[in-house]
C-alpha positions as CSV (number, residue, x, y, z in Angstrom):
1,X,130.6,124.9,106.8
2,X,133.9,124.3,108.6
3,X,134.6,121.7,111.3
4,X,134.6,124.4,114.0
5,X,131.1,125.6,113.1
6,X,129.7,122.0,112.8
7,X,131.2,121.1,116.2
8,X,129.6,124.2,117.7
9,X,126.2,123.2,116.3
10,X,126.5,119.7,117.6
11,X,127.3,121.0,121.1
12,X,124.5,123.5,121.0
13,X,122.0,120.9,119.8
14,X,122.9,118.4,122.5
15,X,122.7,121.0,125.3
16,X,119.4,122.3,124.0
17,X,117.7,118.9,123.8
18,X,119.0,117.9,127.2
19,X,117.6,121.1,128.8
20,X,114.2,120.3,127.3
21,X,113.8,117.2,129.4
22,X,115.1,119.0,132.5
23,X,112.7,121.9,131.9
24,X,115.5,124.4,132.8
25,X,114.4,126.8,130.1
26,X,110.9,127.3,128.7
27,X,110.2,126.1,125.2
28,X,108.1,128.3,123.0
29,X,106.1,127.1,120.0
30,X,105.2,129.4,117.1
31,X,101.5,129.9,116.9
32,X,100.2,130.4,114.3
33,X,102.6,128.7,111.9
34,X,103.7,130.8,108.9
35,X,103.2,130.0,105.3
36,X,106.3,129.7,103.1
37,X,106.4,132.4,100.6
38,X,105.9,130.0,97.7
39,X,103.5,127.6,99.5
40,X,101.1,125.9,97.0
41,X,97.6,126.2,98.4
42,X,94.2,126.8,97.0
43,X,93.2,130.4,97.8
44,X,89.8,129.5,99.1
45,X,91.3,126.9,101.4
46,X,93.9,129.3,102.7
47,X,91.2,131.9,103.4
48,X,88.6,129.7,105.0
49,X,90.5,126.8,106.7
50,X,93.2,128.8,108.7
51,X,95.7,125.9,108.2
52,X,98.5,128.0,109.8
53,X,96.5,128.5,113.0
54,X,95.1,125.0,113.4
55,X,98.6,123.5,112.7
56,X,100.3,125.8,115.2
57,X,97.6,125.1,117.8
58,X,97.9,121.3,117.4
59,X,101.7,121.3,117.5
60,X,101.6,123.5,120.6
61,X,99.1,121.3,122.4
62,X,101.0,118.0,121.6
63,X,104.3,119.5,122.6
64,X,102.9,121.0,125.8
65,X,101.5,117.6,126.7
66,X,105.1,116.3,126.6
67,X,106.7,119.4,128.0
68,X,104.5,121.1,130.6
69,X,105.0,124.8,130.8
70,X,105.6,125.3,127.1
71,X,104.4,128.7,125.8
72,X,103.3,130.2,122.6
73,X,105.1,132.9,120.6
74,X,103.8,134.8,117.6
75,X,107.0,136.2,116.2
76,X,110.1,134.1,117.0
77,X,112.3,136.6,115.2
78,X,111.9,139.0,118.2
79,X,113.5,136.4,120.5
80,X,117.2,136.7,120.5
81,X,117.6,134.3,123.4
82,X,115.8,131.1,124.4
83,X,114.3,128.0,122.8
84,X,111.7,128.3,120.0
85,X,110.1,125.8,117.8
86,X,109.4,127.6,114.5
87,X,106.7,126.2,112.1
88,X,106.6,126.8,108.4
89,X,103.8,125.4,106.2
90,X,105.5,124.2,103.0
91,X,102.5,122.9,101.1
92,X,98.7,122.3,101.4
93,X,97.1,119.8,99.0
94,X,93.4,119.8,98.6
95,X,90.4,121.8,97.4
96,X,86.9,122.3,98.7
97,X,84.3,119.6,98.5
98,X,85.6,117.5,101.4
99,X,86.4,113.8,101.0
100,X,84.6,113.8,97.6
101,X,87.4,115.9,96.0
102,X,90.3,113.6,96.8
103,X,93.0,113.4,99.5
104,X,94.1,116.4,101.6
105,X,97.7,116.8,102.8
106,X,99.9,119.3,104.6
107,X,103.7,119.5,104.7
108,X,105.4,121.4,107.5
109,X,109.0,122.2,108.5
110,X,109.8,122.5,112.2
111,X,113.0,124.3,113.2
112,X,114.3,124.0,116.7
113,X,116.0,127.2,117.5
114,X,118.4,128.1,120.4
115,X,119.3,131.8,120.9
116,X,118.5,132.6,117.2
117,X,120.4,129.7,115.7
118,X,118.7,126.6,114.1
119,X,120.1,123.5,115.8
120,X,117.6,120.9,114.5
121,X,115.2,120.7,111.6
122,X,112.6,118.2,110.3
123,X,110.1,118.1,107.5
124,X,106.9,116.2,108.1
125,X,104.1,115.5,105.6
126,X,100.7,114.0,106.5
127,X,97.6,113.2,104.3
128,X,94.0,112.3,104.9
129,X,93.2,108.6,105.3
130,X,89.6,108.4,104.3
131,X,87.6,106.0,106.4
132,X,83.9,105.2,106.7
133,X,82.8,108.8,107.2
134,X,85.6,110.4,105.1
135,X,83.2,111.5,102.4
136,X,81.0,113.3,104.9
137,X,83.7,115.6,106.2
138,X,84.4,119.0,104.9
139,X,87.8,120.1,103.6
140,X,88.6,122.2,106.7
141,X,87.6,119.4,109.0
142,X,89.8,117.0,107.2
143,X,92.8,119.4,107.3
144,X,92.3,119.8,111.0
145,X,92.7,116.0,111.5
146,X,95.8,116.1,109.3
147,X,97.1,119.0,111.5
148,X,96.5,117.1,114.7
149,X,98.5,114.1,113.4
150,X,101.3,116.4,112.4
151,X,101.3,117.9,115.9
152,X,101.8,114.4,117.3
153,X,104.6,113.7,114.9
154,X,106.5,116.9,115.7
155,X,106.1,116.2,119.5
156,X,107.4,112.7,119.0
157,X,110.3,114.0,117.0
158,X,111.3,116.3,119.9
159,X,111.0,113.4,122.3
160,X,113.2,111.2,120.1
161,X,115.9,113.9,119.9
162,X,115.6,114.5,123.6
163,X,116.0,110.8,124.4
164,X,119.1,110.6,122.2
165,X,120.6,113.6,123.9
166,X,119.9,112.2,127.4
167,X,121.6,109.0,126.4
168,X,124.7,110.9,125.5
169,X,124.4,110.2,121.8
170,X,125.9,112.8,119.5
171,X,123.3,114.9,117.7
172,X,123.7,115.5,114.0
173,X,123.9,119.1,112.7
174,X,120.6,120.5,111.5
175,X,120.0,119.8,107.9
176,X,117.1,119.6,105.4
177,X,116.9,117.2,102.5
178,X,116.3,119.9,99.9
179,X,115.6,117.5,97.0
180,X,112.9,115.7,99.0
181,X,111.4,119.0,100.1
182,X,111.3,120.3,96.6
183,X,109.8,117.1,95.3
184,X,107.0,117.2,98.0
185,X,106.2,120.8,97.1
186,X,106.2,120.2,93.4
187,X,103.9,117.2,93.7
188,X,101.5,119.2,95.9
189,X,101.5,122.1,93.5
190,X,100.7,119.9,90.5
191,X,98.0,118.0,92.4
192,X,96.4,121.3,93.6
193,X,96.4,122.7,90.0
194,X,95.0,119.6,88.5
195,X,92.1,119.3,91.0
196,X,91.4,123.0,90.9
197,X,91.0,122.9,87.1
198,X,88.9,119.8,87.3
199,X,86.5,121.3,89.9
200,X,86.8,125.1,89.8
201,X,83.7,125.8,91.8
202,X,84.4,123.5,94.8
203,X,84.6,125.4,98.1
204,X,85.8,124.4,101.5
205,X,83.3,123.2,104.0
């Protein structure tokens, strides 16, 4: 990427984040989120827990709390203009059986898009934290708690970027740590495979 393109992305990113705070243009959040083509996820969990939908809903709710007037969009690709927060599920760790079958985790990538161009990107991963009643919860219930936490994290990320832009600080060009992302997905894949082979009959609750 040449210096001209990087400079353009920096300017677009700063202008986008400043406009979020001023509510000059409506922000739209992708609901439901989409699964990455190679997302590691137990088939029964994917079919029964609707991780894409609950994640999209929680991100939307948390972002709307910070930015009133935020709307939902199903297919961001159809929006050539405007601001969109795209959500991609990169991995889902966990099998059926609730807290008794080990930790559950979700990794999501959030892309902040202006007029079809990605200007900021972040990858967030959250996992279940057990607790007194952890073993009594079903897998889908645990994943919803994880999704709610991710919603808060993504909303906080937007606020952090927004605050930096409002303070006049230069915003870095959008980038993803590919090695870290690959490591997270590989670990989730291996974990899901191991637990699935250990308890092939476990189902979500």
